[in-house]
C-alpha positions as CSV (number, residue, x, y, z in Angstrom):
1,M,0.1,0.0,0.1
2,P,1.1,3.6,-0.4
3,H,2.7,4.9,2.5
4,D,3.9,8.4,1.5
5,T,3.7,11.0,4.2
6,T,1.5,13.4,2.2
7,A,1.0,16.4,4.4
8,H,-0.4,20.1,4.3
9,E,2.3,22.1,6.1
10,P,3.3,19.5,8.7
11,D,5.4,20.6,11.7
12,D,8.9,19.4,11.5
13,P,9.7,17.0,14.0
14,P,11.2,18.1,17.2
15,A,14.6,17.1,18.0
16,E,13.1,15.3,21.3
17,A,9.6,13.9,21.4
18,S,7.2,15.2,23.8
19,A,6.4,12.9,26.9
20,P,3.3,11.2,25.2
21,L,4.9,10.7,21.9
22,A,8.1,9.4,23.6
23,T,5.7,6.9,25.6
24,A,3.8,6.0,22.4
25,Q,7.1,5.3,20.5
26,H,8.6,3.3,23.2
27,Q,5.5,1.1,23.3
28,L,5.5,0.4,19.6
29,A,9.5,-0.4,19.8
30,R,8.7,-2.9,22.4
31,A,5.9,-4.6,20.3
32,V,8.1,-4.6,17.2
33,E,10.9,-6.1,19.3
34,I,8.5,-9.0,20.5
35,L,7.4,-9.4,16.7
36,R,10.7,-9.3,15.5
37,Y,9.9,-6.9,12.7
38,D,12.7,-5.3,10.5
39,E,13.6,-1.5,10.7
40,G,11.8,-0.5,7.7
41,L,8.5,-2.0,8.9
42,H,9.0,-0.5,12.2
43,E,9.6,3.0,10.5
44,V,6.4,2.5,8.5
45,L,4.3,1.7,11.7
46,A,5.9,4.7,13.5
47,T,5.4,7.4,10.9
48,P,2.0,9.2,10.6
49,R,0.4,8.7,7.3
50,R,-0.8,12.4,6.7
51,E,-0.7,15.4,9.1
52,M,-2.5,18.8,8.8
53,R,-1.9,22.3,10.7
54,V,-4.4,24.9,10.3
55,A,-4.9,28.5,11.3
56,V,-8.4,28.7,13.2
57,P,-9.2,32.4,13.2
58,L,-12.0,33.4,15.7
59,R,-14.1,36.5,16.0
60,R,-14.8,37.0,19.5
61,D,-18.1,38.1,20.8
62,D,-16.8,41.5,21.5
63,G,-15.5,41.8,17.9
64,R,-11.9,41.0,18.6
65,V,-10.1,38.7,16.3
66,Q,-7.9,35.8,17.8
67,V,-6.1,33.1,15.9
68,F,-5.6,29.4,17.2
69,T,-4.0,26.4,15.8
70,G,-5.5,23.2,14.8
71,Y,-4.3,20.0,13.8
72,R,-5.4,16.7,12.2
73,V,-3.2,13.6,12.3
74,Q,-4.2,10.3,10.3
75,H,-1.3,7.9,11.8
76,N,-2.3,4.8,9.7
77,I,-5.2,3.7,7.6
78,S,-4.2,0.2,6.4
79,R,-7.4,-1.4,8.1
80,G,-9.7,1.5,7.1
81,P,-10.6,5.0,7.5
82,G,-8.9,7.0,10.1
83,K,-11.0,7.3,13.3
84,G,-10.3,9.5,16.3
85,G,-11.5,12.2,18.8
86,L,-11.3,16.0,18.6
87,R,-9.6,17.6,21.6
88,Y,-10.0,21.2,22.7
89,A,-7.2,22.0,25.4
90,P,-4.7,24.8,26.0
91,G,-1.9,22.1,25.9
92,V,-2.7,20.6,22.5
93,D,0.3,20.3,20.3
94,I,1.4,18.2,17.4
95,D,3.3,15.6,19.1
96,E,0.3,15.0,21.6
97,V,-1.9,14.6,18.5
98,R,0.5,12.1,17.0
99,A,0.6,10.3,20.0
100,L,-3.0,10.0,20.4
101,A,-3.4,9.0,16.8
102,M,-1.1,6.1,17.2
103,W,-2.7,4.8,20.2
104,M,-6.0,4.9,18.2
105,T,-4.4,2.9,15.5
106,W,-3.4,-0.2,17.8
107,K,-6.9,0.4,19.8
108,C,-8.9,0.0,16.8
109,A,-6.9,-3.2,15.7
110,V,-7.1,-4.6,19.4
111,V,-10.9,-4.5,19.3
112,D,-10.8,-5.5,15.6
113,V,-12.7,-2.6,14.1
114,P,-12.1,-1.7,10.5
115,Y,-10.4,1.6,11.4
116,G,-7.0,3.4,11.4
117,G,-6.0,5.6,13.9
118,A,-6.5,9.4,13.7
119,K,-6.7,12.3,16.0
120,G,-7.3,16.2,16.0
121,G,-7.1,19.2,18.4
122,V,-7.3,23.0,18.8
123,T,-4.9,24.6,21.0
124,I,-7.8,26.4,23.0
125,D,-9.2,26.7,26.5
126,P,-12.9,26.0,25.9
127,H,-13.6,27.2,29.3
128,A,-12.9,30.7,28.4
129,H,-15.0,30.9,25.3
130,S,-18.7,31.3,24.8
131,T,-20.9,28.6,23.4
132,A,-20.9,30.9,20.0
133,E,-17.5,31.3,20.0
134,L,-16.8,27.6,20.2
135,E,-19.2,26.9,17.2
136,R,-17.4,29.3,15.3
137,V,-14.0,27.7,16.2
138,T,-15.3,24.2,15.3
139,R,-17.0,25.3,12.0
140,R,-13.6,27.1,10.7
141,Y,-11.7,24.1,12.1
142,T,-13.9,21.7,10.0
143,S,-13.6,23.9,6.9
144,E,-10.0,23.9,6.9
145,I,-9.5,20.3,7.3
146,M,-12.2,19.3,5.1
147,P,-9.9,17.8,2.3
148,M,-8.8,15.2,4.9
149,I,-12.0,13.9,6.5
150,G,-15.2,12.1,5.3
151,P,-17.0,9.0,6.3
152,E,-14.9,6.8,4.2
153,R,-11.7,9.0,5.0
154,D,-11.6,10.0,8.7
155,I,-14.5,10.1,11.3
156,M,-14.4,12.5,14.3
157,A,-15.7,11.9,17.7
158,P,-16.0,13.8,21.2
159,D,-12.6,14.1,23.3
160,I,-11.4,16.3,26.1
161,G,-13.0,19.7,25.8
162,T,-15.6,18.6,23.1
163,D,-19.1,17.0,23.4
164,E,-21.9,15.7,21.2
165,R,-22.8,19.3,20.3
166,T,-19.5,19.9,19.0
167,M,-20.0,16.6,16.6
168,A,-23.1,18.0,15.5
169,W,-21.4,21.4,14.3
170,V,-18.8,19.3,12.4
171,M,-21.3,17.2,10.9
172,D,-23.5,20.0,9.8
173,T,-20.6,22.1,8.2
174,Y,-19.2,19.0,6.4
175,S,-22.8,18.4,5.1
176,V,-23.6,21.8,3.9
177,N,-20.3,22.0,2.1
178,R,-21.2,18.7,0.5
179,G,-24.6,19.6,-0.3
180,F,-26.7,16.9,1.5
181,T,-26.6,15.5,5.2
182,I,-23.8,13.1,5.9
183,P,-24.4,11.6,9.5
184,A,-21.4,9.3,9.2
185,V,-18.7,12.0,9.0
186,T,-18.7,12.1,13.0
187,T,-19.7,9.7,15.8
188,G,-21.0,10.7,19.5
189,K,-23.6,12.9,17.8
190,P,-26.9,13.6,19.5
191,L,-29.4,11.2,18.9
192,A,-31.7,13.7,16.8
193,V,-29.0,14.0,14.2
194,G,-27.9,10.3,13.6
195,G,-26.2,9.6,17.1
196,S,-26.3,6.1,18.5
197,L,-28.0,4.8,21.7
198,G,-25.4,3.9,24.4
199,R,-22.5,6.0,22.9
200,P,-22.2,8.5,25.8
201,T,-21.5,5.8,28.3
202,A,-19.6,3.4,26.0
203,T,-16.1,4.1,27.1
204,S,-17.1,4.0,30.7
205,Q,-19.0,0.7,30.0
206,G,-15.8,-0.8,28.3
207,V,-13.7,0.3,31.4
208,V,-16.0,-1.6,33.8
209,H,-16.4,-4.7,31.3
210,T,-12.5,-5.1,31.2
211,A,-12.0,-4.2,35.0
212,R,-14.6,-7.1,35.8
213,A,-12.8,-9.4,33.6
214,A,-9.3,-8.5,34.9
215,L,-10.5,-9.0,38.7
216,R,-12.2,-12.3,37.5
217,A,-9.1,-13.7,36.1
218,D,-7.8,-13.8,39.8
219,G,-11.1,-14.9,41.3
220,V,-12.4,-11.7,42.5
221,E,-15.7,-9.8,41.8
222,L,-16.5,-6.0,41.6
223,V,-18.6,-6.1,44.7
224,E,-15.5,-7.2,46.8
225,V,-13.3,-4.3,46.0
226,S,-12.7,-0.7,46.6
227,A,-11.9,1.8,43.8
228,A,-10.6,5.2,43.2
229,V,-11.4,7.3,40.0
230,Q,-8.9,10.1,39.0
231,G,-10.8,12.3,36.5
232,F,-14.6,12.8,36.7
233,G,-15.3,14.0,33.1
234,K,-17.2,12.1,30.5
235,V,-15.4,8.8,31.3
236,G,-14.5,9.0,34.9
237,S,-17.9,10.1,36.2
238,H,-19.8,7.4,34.2
239,A,-17.2,4.7,35.3
240,A,-17.6,5.6,38.9
241,R,-21.5,5.5,38.7
242,L,-21.2,2.1,36.8
243,L,-18.7,0.5,39.4
244,H,-20.8,1.9,42.3
245,E,-23.9,0.2,40.6
246,A,-22.0,-2.9,40.4
247,G,-21.3,-2.9,44.3
248,T,-17.9,-1.5,44.3
249,R,-17.0,0.8,47.2
250,V,-15.9,3.9,45.3
251,V,-13.8,5.7,47.9
252,A,-12.4,8.8,45.9
253,V,-12.7,10.5,42.8
254,S,-11.2,14.0,41.4
255,D,-11.3,16.3,38.8
256,Q,-9.2,19.2,37.5
257,Y,-10.0,21.3,40.6
258,G,-9.3,18.8,43.5
259,G,-10.8,15.4,44.8
260,V,-12.9,14.1,47.5
261,Q,-12.7,10.8,49.6
262,R,-14.6,8.7,52.0
263,A,-13.1,5.6,53.4
264,D,-16.3,3.6,53.7
265,G,-17.5,4.9,50.2
266,L,-18.8,8.0,48.6
267,D,-22.6,8.3,47.8
268,V,-22.0,8.4,43.9
269,P,-25.5,9.4,43.0
270,A,-25.5,12.5,45.4
271,L,-22.0,13.3,44.1
272,L,-23.2,13.4,40.4
273,E,-26.2,15.8,41.5
274,H,-23.5,17.9,43.2
275,V,-21.2,18.1,40.2
276,A,-24.2,18.8,37.9
277,R,-25.1,21.7,40.2
278,T,-21.5,23.0,40.6
279,G,-19.4,21.8,37.8
280,T,-16.8,20.3,40.2
281,V,-16.6,17.3,42.8
282,T,-14.8,19.9,45.3
283,G,-17.2,21.0,48.1
284,F,-19.0,17.9,48.3
285,T,-20.2,17.4,51.8
286,D,-19.7,14.3,54.1
287,A,-16.2,13.7,52.3
288,D,-12.7,14.6,53.1
289,V,-10.2,16.4,50.5
290,V,-7.7,14.6,48.7
291,S,-5.5,15.8,45.7
292,N,-5.1,14.2,42.4
293,T,-1.6,13.1,43.2
294,D,-2.6,11.5,46.7
295,L,-5.5,9.8,45.2
296,L,-3.2,7.8,42.9
297,A,-1.6,6.4,46.2
298,L,-4.7,5.7,48.3
299,D,-5.0,2.3,49.8
300,V,-7.7,1.0,47.3
301,D,-7.9,-2.3,45.2
302,V,-8.6,-0.7,41.7
303,L,-7.4,2.6,40.4
304,V,-8.9,4.1,37.3
305,P,-6.9,7.0,35.9
306,A,-9.5,8.7,33.6
307,A,-7.9,12.0,33.4
308,V,-5.0,13.0,31.2
309,E,-1.6,11.3,30.0
310,G,1.2,10.9,32.1
311,V,0.0,10.7,35.5
312,L,1.7,7.5,36.3
313,D,5.3,8.0,36.0
314,G,8.2,6.3,37.8
315,E,7.7,8.3,41.0
316,S,3.8,8.2,41.3
317,A,3.7,4.4,40.0
318,A,6.0,3.6,42.9
319,R,3.5,5.0,45.5
320,V,0.5,3.0,43.9
321,K,-1.1,0.5,46.4
322,A,-3.9,-0.8,44.1
323,R,-3.6,-4.5,42.8
324,W,-5.4,-3.3,39.5
325,V,-4.9,-0.4,37.3
326,V,-7.7,0.1,34.7
327,E,-6.7,2.9,32.3
328,G,-9.8,4.9,31.4
329,A,-7.5,7.8,30.0
330,N,-5.3,7.8,26.8
331,G,-1.6,7.1,28.0
332,P,-1.8,7.7,31.7
333,T,1.1,5.6,32.3
334,T,4.5,6.5,31.1
335,S,6.9,3.7,29.9
336,E,8.9,4.1,33.4
337,G,5.7,4.1,35.4
338,D,4.9,0.7,33.4
339,R,8.1,-0.8,34.3
340,V,7.7,0.1,38.1
341,L,4.2,-1.2,38.2
342,A,5.1,-4.5,36.5
343,E,8.1,-5.1,38.8
344,R,5.5,-4.5,41.8
345,G,3.1,-7.1,40.4
346,V,0.2,-4.3,39.6
347,V,-2.0,-5.6,37.0
348,V,-2.5,-2.8,34.3
349,V,-5.5,-3.1,31.9
350,P,-4.0,-0.9,29.2
351,D,-5.8,2.0,27.5
352,I,-6.0,0.5,24.0
353,L,-8.0,-2.1,25.5
354,A,-9.7,-0.8,28.5
355,N,-11.0,2.3,27.1
356,A,-12.0,1.1,23.6
357,G,-15.6,0.8,24.2
358,G,-15.9,4.3,22.8
359,V,-14.5,3.4,19.5
360,V,-16.6,0.2,19.5
361,V,-19.8,1.9,19.8
362,S,-18.6,4.8,17.5
363,Y,-18.1,1.8,14.9
364,F,-21.7,0.8,15.7
365,E,-23.0,4.3,15.1
366,W,-21.3,4.6,11.8
367,V,-22.5,1.3,10.5
368,Q,-25.9,2.5,11.6
369,A,-25.8,5.8,9.9
370,N,-24.4,4.2,6.7
371,Q,-27.3,1.9,6.8
372,A,-29.9,4.5,7.9
373,Y,-31.0,1.6,10.4
374,W,-30.8,2.1,14.3
375,W,-30.2,-0.6,16.7
376,T,-31.8,-0.8,20.2
377,E,-29.9,0.1,23.3
378,G,-29.9,-3.5,24.5
379,E,-28.4,-4.8,21.1
380,I,-25.6,-2.1,21.6
381,A,-25.2,-3.2,25.1
382,E,-24.9,-6.8,24.2
383,R,-22.6,-6.3,21.3
384,L,-20.3,-4.0,23.2
385,E,-19.9,-6.4,26.0
386,Q,-19.3,-9.3,23.8
387,R,-16.5,-7.4,21.9
388,M,-14.8,-6.1,25.0
389,L,-14.7,-9.4,26.8
390,A,-13.6,-11.4,23.6
391,S,-10.8,-8.7,23.1
392,H,-9.6,-9.0,26.9
393,A,-10.0,-12.7,26.6
394,A,-7.4,-12.7,23.5
395,V,-5.1,-10.1,25.3
396,S,-5.0,-12.0,28.4
397,A,-4.3,-15.5,26.5
398,L,-1.4,-14.1,24.9
399,A,0.0,-12.5,28.1
400,R,-0.2,-15.9,29.8
401,A,1.2,-17.7,26.8
402,E,4.3,-15.4,26.2
403,S,4.7,-14.3,29.8
404,V,4.2,-10.8,28.9
405,T,2.1,-7.8,30.4
406,L,-1.5,-7.1,29.4
407,R,-0.1,-4.0,27.5
408,E,2.6,-5.7,25.6
409,A,0.1,-8.5,24.6
410,A,-2.4,-5.9,23.7
411,L,0.2,-3.8,21.6
412,T,1.5,-7.1,20.0
413,I,-2.1,-8.0,18.8
414,G,-2.8,-4.2,17.5
415,V,0.4,-3.8,15.8
416,R,0.5,-7.5,14.4
417,R,-3.0,-6.7,12.8
418,V,-1.9,-3.4,11.4
419,A,1.4,-4.8,10.0
420,E,-0.5,-7.8,8.3
421,A,-3.0,-5.5,6.7
422,H,-0.1,-3.2,5.3
423,Q,2.1,-6.2,4.1
424,I,-1.0,-7.7,2.3
425,R,-1.9,-4.6,0.5
426,G,1.7,-4.1,-0.6
427,L,4.0,-1.1,-1.1
428,Y,3.0,1.3,-3.8
429,P,4.6,2.1,-6.2
């Protein structure tokens, strides 16, 4: 298959990769080592297929004009169109987007959906802008990257700082420019414009499915354990609720403003109501204060890092007391953190498996949109659970057979599937 790195004004690679990209590259190198691939194939797998950097000018509500930078990276499309979220955050840069796109490639392959990996982002603080301003940013960003996206090219979904409304704006902008409605250009949309039942909680459902499977492999049930969840956004809040409903004692949660803990378990439904009123977990009554850093070191059975990349490095990993770490966020554990956790016998259910529920149901949404036929919530929940448990079983079996960690096993499966697709298609010309 062709593997030119056609790009629209990409950034030159920096002399030293950022922390997320360095972690992603290290993980790929380990999988390549296990699979015994040559340097040429390693380079193909490591190199983004396409990158685009765009200027996103915004007319503020007060008339001022500001210019933001947007990115879209298609890491690999050997197995199908690109698939990946759109992130709005002040720290977004090209290396972070490259890393997230690479992780999406392996994630899609691990759960065997016919996508490649992609990711996008705009370097903007969404909390500092009105809804009208965010709509204008989204529509301009979509217009700028339009040659790169489409239901058969690259499909967007929500990520940090974006939501189903953002996806509706993307879909509408793309459709207006094409002259007809094209729901399949995005996933994670509102139901009224072609979204799927079950999509808002799909990532969290996948986290809980894989957590349950990992615990059962050691003869333990969710009802028997305690848990702490770092990050109380789209993934962490639903994960905490689902764990609570499964009988798990959720003793601590946190968000960007701070955290709360209670040794005998938080009242999660009441906490969700508090967050809906105030926008943060802080200030929740009948609970003690805990920092994001200290939450990682609490004496719990299950730790769910569901916030941002790199929170479990060598130092913080050494303080983890949990027996299981189930990664709700993308890239929460650095390579050094991985090594420390493995040496201490902590079972890490890796992000490319644990949080893949979102892309599984995104795939279901894309299929439904292309067919113009929508499934019931029960059908989606059943198919999601089957896909997640089958994927965990395959990863777990390989880890046992090869005496490697779950992350190494998941990466090996994902990288091998992508490499096989690349080799079968061939190199053009």
